[in-house]
Residue, then its C-alpha position, 0 to 999 in steps of 0.5 A: m708669185s713674189d707677192l704671195i710669197a711675201v705675204g702668205p696665202p690670202a687666208h693667212r693674210q686676213t688672219r694676221q690682219a685680224a689678230r692686229l685687229a684684235l687689239g681693238t677688243a683687247s683695248a675696248l674690253g680687256l683694258a677700258r672695261f674689265a681692268y677696273g676690277l683689278l683697281l677697284p680695291a686700291m680705289r675704294d681704299e684710297l678714295h674711301w668709296s662704298l661698294a656701290e660708289a665703286g660699282a657705279m663706276s662700272t655702271a657709268n661704263g655700261l651707260g657709255y657703252l649703250l650711248g656709244a652703241l647707239v651712235t656708232a651707225a651715225a658715226v660710220r655714215r659720217l666718217g666710214t667704218a675704219a675711221t670710226f674704229r681708229w678714232g674710237m681706239v684713240l678716244t678710248a686711250l684718251a679716256l683712260a689717260v683722264t682717269a689717271a689725271s683726277d681723283a674727283y668722283p664726277v670726273l672719274l664717272a665721265a672718264r668711265a662713261a667716255a671709255g665705254a662709249a668709245g669702246a662701243a664704237v671700237f667693238v661694233t666697227g671691229g666686228v664689221i671689219a673681222s666679218r669682212l675679213a672672214a668673208r675674204a678669207a672664206s673662214g670664220t677664223p678672223i672673227t674668232v681671232y678678233f674676239a679672242g683679243t678680249g682675253l689678251g687684254i685681261v692678261v695684260g692687266g692682270v700681269g701689269i696692274p697688281p705689282l703697282g699696288g695702290r699707285l692708281h695714277l700710274a696703273w691708269a696711266g699705264l693702261g692709257v699708254a697700253a691702249g695708245l700702243a694698241a691704237l697705233l699697232s691696229w691702225t692699218a688692220a682697220r683697212a678692211g673697213e674702208e669703202p670697197q671703192a677705196d679698196q679698189k683704188a688701193q689695188a690700182g698701181k700695184g703692177p700687173r696681175s695674172g688673169k686669174e688673180a684679176r678675175a679673183g679680185q673682181e669676184v671679191q670686190a663684187g661680193e664686197e659691194a654686194r655686201a655693202g649694199e646689204e648692210a646699208s639696206a639692213a641698217t635702215g630697215g628690218r623689223v625687231h623680233v624680241r617677242p617671239l625670242w622673249g625667253v632669250a631676251l630675259a635670259y640675256l638680260l639677267f646675264a648681262a646684269g650678272y656676269i659683270t659683277y664677278i669681274t668688277f668685284l673679283s679683286a675685291y673679294l680677293a683683297d678681303r681675304h688677303a690673297p697674296l700678289g701672286q694669287v691675284m696675277l695668276t687668277w687674272t692671267a688664267l681668266g684672260l687665257a681662258v677668254v682666249a681659248a673660249p671660241a675654240l671651245w664653243s664654236r661647234p656646240t653653239a652652231a650644232w646644238p639644237g635650240t637653246r641648249a648651248l645657251a643654257v649650258l653656258l650659263g649654267l657653267l657660268s653660275g657654277g663657276a661663280a658659285l665655286a669661289m664662294a663655296a671654297p676660297a682657297p686658291p686652287v678653287v678660286l683659280a678654277s672659278a676664274i677659268v670657268y668664268g673666262a671660258t664661258f662669259m664671252g660665249v653667251p653673246a655669241a650664242v644669243t647671236a646664233l639664236i637670232k640669226a636662226n630664228t629671224p629673217p636675214a633682212d631683220w638681223t640688224a634690227t633685232l641684234a640691235a634690240f638685244t644690244v640695248i637689252f644687254a647694255a641695260g643689264q650691264t649698266a644696272g648690275p654693278w651698282l645694284a650688287g654694290l648696294v647689296a655687298d655694302h650691307t653684307s660682304t664682297a662675296a655677295a657680288l659673286a652670289w649675284t653673278a651665280i644666282l642671276c646666271a642660274a636663273a638665266a640658265l633655267i629660263a634659257a633651257c625652257a625657252t622655245p623661240s616661236r618659229r613665226a620670227g623665222a617665217g621666210l628665213a633664207e637659206k643660210t649662206p656660207d658667210a652666214e654659217a661662218s658667223t654663226r659659228q662664233 
C-alpha cells in the first residue's frame, strides 16, 4: 500500500513514464528535424545558400531517417529496444552539436543525415515502448502523450531560437544541449523497452507482495511475453499490402512530400515579409501547442469515421491551412495557418496507421507499416529540395503553395480511395490493445 501511495495508481505511473518518454519525439522531431526551419533564413543569408541548397538539408535529414528506419530493427535485435532508444537520443544530441561546429556544406549535410538516422531509431523504439506502457495501463493515453512530445520540441525551438538572431553556432549548440538534457531525463523512462525477463529480475527483491498483486504481476508478465513473441514473429514475417491500399499509399506519398516544405520554409517566408521577432515566436509556439493538442482532437474521428474520411478531412484542412498563409500574410492569418497546420499534420500518420490495421490481417501489420514508412520517407526526402528549386525561381511563397497543392491532391485521392477488402481477408477480431493503438 505504501508503494502505491508513493507512486500513484498503475495507469498514472505509465502516463508519467510516457511523459518522460515523450522527450524522445521532442528531440528526434521537434528539435532535430523541425527546428531547422527556424534557422533556415539565417543560414541562407550567412552561408549564401539558394533555397534548393537550404531544402537539401531537410532532404538529407529525410534520407537519414529512411536509412535509420531500415536499420533500427537490426539495432534492436543486437542492443534491445531500450538501449537503442537511449543511444539514439545520445546520437541525436551529438549530431546537433556537430552542426554547431562547422559551416562546411558537406559536414552540415552529413550531420543532418545523422540526426535523421538517430531520430528514426528514437521515434520507432519510443513508439514500441509507449505501446507497451499503453498495454500495461490498459489505455491509449501513453501513446497519445508520447507523440504529443513533438509539439513540445517545436515550442522549445520557437521560444529559444528566434531571440538568438543570426548566431547560428549558438543556436545549434543550444539545440544540442536541449537534446542532451532530453536524453538524460528520458533515460530511465525507456525501461519499459527492456526484455520481459529483465523486468522480472528488476521486480525481484522489492519485498513481499500480496497474493492479488503477485497474480496481477504474473498476468502482466505473461501478457508481455506473449506480445514479445508476437512482435518477434511479425518482425520476421508477414506480407506487404500496398496494392489493395494504393490510394492511401499515393495520398501518403503526396502528403510526405508536401507537409515538410511548410515547416521547412515557414520562417523564410516570414523573414521575406520582415515579420517581427514576436510574430515568429508566437507563430511557432502556437504551431507546437497545436501539435500537442492534435491527438485529443483526432483520436475519436480516426477510430470512428468510416473508410478514409478522417484521412481526407485531415489532408483537406492541412491544404487549407497552408493556403491561408499565402492568401493574406497578415499576422493573425499566418497564426491561424500555423495552428491549423499543427493541429492536423501529425494526425495523418495516425489515420494511415488506423487504415492499415483496419484493412490488413494482424500478422501483416508490421510488414505493411514498414512499407508505408519507406513511402513516407521517400516523399519527405524529395519534397524540400524540389520545393526549394521551385522557390528559387519564384519566391518562398511557392513552398507554402507546394504544401497546399500536394495536400489538396492527396485529400482528393484519399476521399476517392476504397481499400480493397482482399487485404483484410481473415482479419482477426480487434483486441483491446489494437483498439487502443488505432485510436492514436
